[in-house]
N, C-alpha and C positions, 0 to 999 in steps of 0.2 A: 505493499500502498503505501502513494504516494506521501509526501508529507501535506500536500494539499486537500489529498484524498482524506487521511489522520484527522489533520481539520474539520473538513464538514462533518466526520463520521462523531467527530466529540460534540464538535454543538449540536447536531442533535441529538447527542445522548441525552444531554444538558436541554435539551426544550420540550424531550420529552421526562425530565426525571422529576423536575418542577416545575408543571405551566405559570405559579405565580412567583417563583425566582426571576422566571427566563421576560415573564411582562415586566419584573423590577429592571432588570438588566436593559429595558427595550427606554425604560424610563429614565433611565441614565444617560442612556446611549442620547433621548434628546434633551437634560437636561443640560447633559454636554454642548450642544449642536448653540442651547443658548447663551449656556458660560462661552462660549468662544467666539460669537461672535459680540455680545461683553465685551471680549477684551480687544475687541477689534475699534467698538464704537464708544466704550467708556471710558477715560484717561482718569475716572477720582481712581484714587488709593483709599487702603485702611490698612492700615501697622506698615506701612512703605511697604506694600505690595498690592498692583492692581485690587479690585473690589473683586473681577470674577475671576479671581486665576484657585480661590477657597472653593467653590462648587467643583467647577472643571474639573479641577483633581478627588475630589470628596465621589463627583459623578464615574469615574474612572475608573475606582478602586471599590464603591458598591457594587460596581456591575459584571469587576473578578471576579469577586467575593460570591456573589449570585448565579452566575452561571458557574463557579469553582463547587458549589454546595449543589445545584441542583444537578450536575452530569457525577456526586456521587452520590446521590439520592435515587439518581434510576438505577445504582447499581444495588439498591435498599431489599430487601428479600420479605421483612419483617418488623414491625413496630412503623406499617405507614401511617397509621389514621395520629399518630403520637408527632412523626414528622410532619406532615399536614398540618396539624396547631402550632408547631413551632414555627414553621416558612410563615405562614401567615399572621403571627407576631412580628420576625423579622423584617417581611415586608413593609406592614405596619409603620416599625419603629423605622427605618429606615427613611421611606418615606417621607415622617416627619418631622427625622432630625433634617434631610435634604433642605425639604419644604423651607425650616426656620434657615436656613444657609444660603437659602435662592433670596427669602423677603429679607434677612437682614446687608444682603451685598443689592438686592432693589433702592435699599431706601440711603444704603453707605457707611453701613454703623458693623462695629464689631459682633461677630455670632458664636465668638468663645468666651468665657471670663466676662462679661459682660454683662457689668452693674450698673450701670449711670443714670437707670432708669427705668421706673414699673413693668415698660413694655418692656426693655432689655435687658431685665434680670426676670421678667416672667415666661421669655422665650429661652433663656439661659438654662435657665433647674428647670425648662421641659426639654432639653438638649443631652442636660443630663441625665433627666429618667430613661432618654429614649436608647441612651448609651449602654445603661445599667441591665432597660428590662432585654434588650438583645441580647447583649450576655448571657446572660441565665438563659435564653435559649437554642444560643448557639453551644450551650451545655450540653441540652438536653439533645442536641443533632449527633454530638459528638462523644454521648452514653450510645445513642442508638446504632453509629457508624463504626464505634469500639466492637460492638460484639458480633456485626454484621455488613455484609454489605460486597465484598470484593473476593476475587478470583480463586487469589494464592495470595500465602503469609508473606511477600515481600510489598507487596502492593495494600493489604491490610494492615503491616503500619507501618508504611509513606504513610496512610489516612488518620492511623490512632497519632501519631507522633505531629503529624501535620498542624490534625485538630490541634492540639498541644499546644504547639508554637502559634498559631491563630489567638487561642484563648490568651497568652501570654503578651501577645504586640494588645492585643485589648484590652486590657488589664495596665498595662504601660502606659493608656495615656491617659488613664485616673491620677498617675504623676503631676500631671501638665493642670491641676484642677487647686492645687497647693497656693493661698495666695504668699507674693517675697511677706517679704516684712519690708521693705519699701513702700507694696501696695497697701500694707494694713495700716500702715502708718500716716499715709495719706490721703485714706477711709478714714481714719480716726481725725484729721483736722477738714472732713464736708470735702475734700477737694476728686473731680472725678475723675477712677483711675479703672484698668483695670483687676479685676481679682481670679487670677492664675496668670500661668507663662509657659512659654514653652523652650526662654532660652534661660541662659545659663553664665552667671557672669555676664552678663548684658540683659540691654533691656530687647522688648521684643521688639521687630519693627527694623530694627537695625538689616547691616549688607547681609545680604542673603547667596545663593547659588541659584545659578541660570534654574526655572522651569522647577524646582522643588522649593527652593524660600530658604533652606536651609542657612543657619546663619557661617558664616566665614569668618564673625568675629568671639565667638566663645561655642559651649556647650548646646546642642540641641535637641531636645527628648524627643522630638518629632521624629527623628533616624531610626530609633531601638524601636515606636511607634510602628515607622512601615515595615521594617524586617521581618518584624513579626506578626502582624498582618498576615502578608504574604508569605511568611514561612512556608503553610499549605501548598500554596502555588508551587513553591521550588523545589519542595520535597516529591511529590506528587509528576511535574517535569523530570525528576531525576529518575525518577521508580518508572514512569514512560521509559527513557532513555535507557536502563540498563537491559532488555532484554534483545539488545539488538549487539551486545557486550560477553553482556553474560546468560547462558541458558540455564544454571543451576539455579533453581529456587532459592535456596538453602545458603548458596552467596548472594548473592541479590538481596538476601535481608540482612543477611552482617551489616551488608553496602549501604543500606535503605539506614541501617543504626547510626554507622559509622558517621554520613552525612549529615546526618538529624543533630547529633547531637554538634558535631560540628556546629552547625550555622545556627544551635543554641548556642554556642559558645558566642558568634560572632553579638549574636544580639546581647547577650549579657556586655561584652566590649565594649560596641559602641554605646553602652547606656551607661556604663559607668566614666566612661569619654565624658561622657554629655554632663553629667553629673560632673567631675570637675572640671567644666567649664571650659572644656576644648572642641575646636571646629574638629568638624572627622577630616579636611585633608590637611588638617595643622597637631599631627600628634605629639604628644613628647617622645620620649627615650623608655618612657614605662610605660607608652601604650603599646612601640613598637616594640619591644620584646615580646612583652604578652600576648601580640598577633604574630608575631613570628611564631611562638610555642605551639598556639595553638594551629597554625599552619602545618607546624611540623606533624605537632602528634596528632592530627588530622588525615595528614600524608601516611606517616607510620600505617597508625590502624586499618586505613584503606586498603594498605599491601596485603598488610595481613588478613582479615577478611578475603580480599580477593584471591588469595593461594586456595589450593580446592583442598580439604581436609583429607588427608590421609588414610585410607579406610584399615580399619584394623579386618588381616586376615584367621580364619577358623584354624 
């Protein structure tokens, strides 16, 4: 099967796996079109970034999230009723969250951490509720997919470990809602300010990387959030490519474990780097040493996992 046919088969499986999640991804595609148009015609900024950049990024991320979960649910053999309820909850929460982000972009207001007015605060608290409920619903799907759904052990463990990475990435987002000491002090003085931040060591809204907007002058907690929530796609893609290189299921399973734990190490590394106030592209010696150690350890474990196990003869 050529790559184009394989991609078409995956998309077909996703659309059949959950119509609700398929529709969610379609709506996100429409939001992306609107946001892209906004980026062209609307020159307003919020926090130093184009006002329509956040809706565009969220639309892409949630579309990928929805299609991935839909494809996985297409392999589910049991628990369909619970899965339908969980996916309906996810769809409603995701639409509400993105709807608020789009509304605030249209108003030229910050959607995250914004408690400046009663309306802004109500919208931000509603977003916080959607994130919590979406995380719980994703836990339900994780439990269902953990026990059932994939044809072989390597694929099954790729789903299990990928879903755990997704949950960790979603949880990491809660580190950004804690107000800084400076914000609390300004709030005590009655000064309008955001209550929460993704930058560490610098203020939000400073110089950032192209497209992502990740800080180039300080740490940025959004990096670990991004790495975590898209760990599911990374592990699944790795597992899908393995059969072309390794036929033995046991070896593929070991390699999936190695890749997943190496990826988890990367998640921890970039999160710790951000918490230490370091830009992603300006690591210090300690970060480089840890990154090198992680790379060597993962490569060594991969070589061990790659080697066929010696058979014990009778």
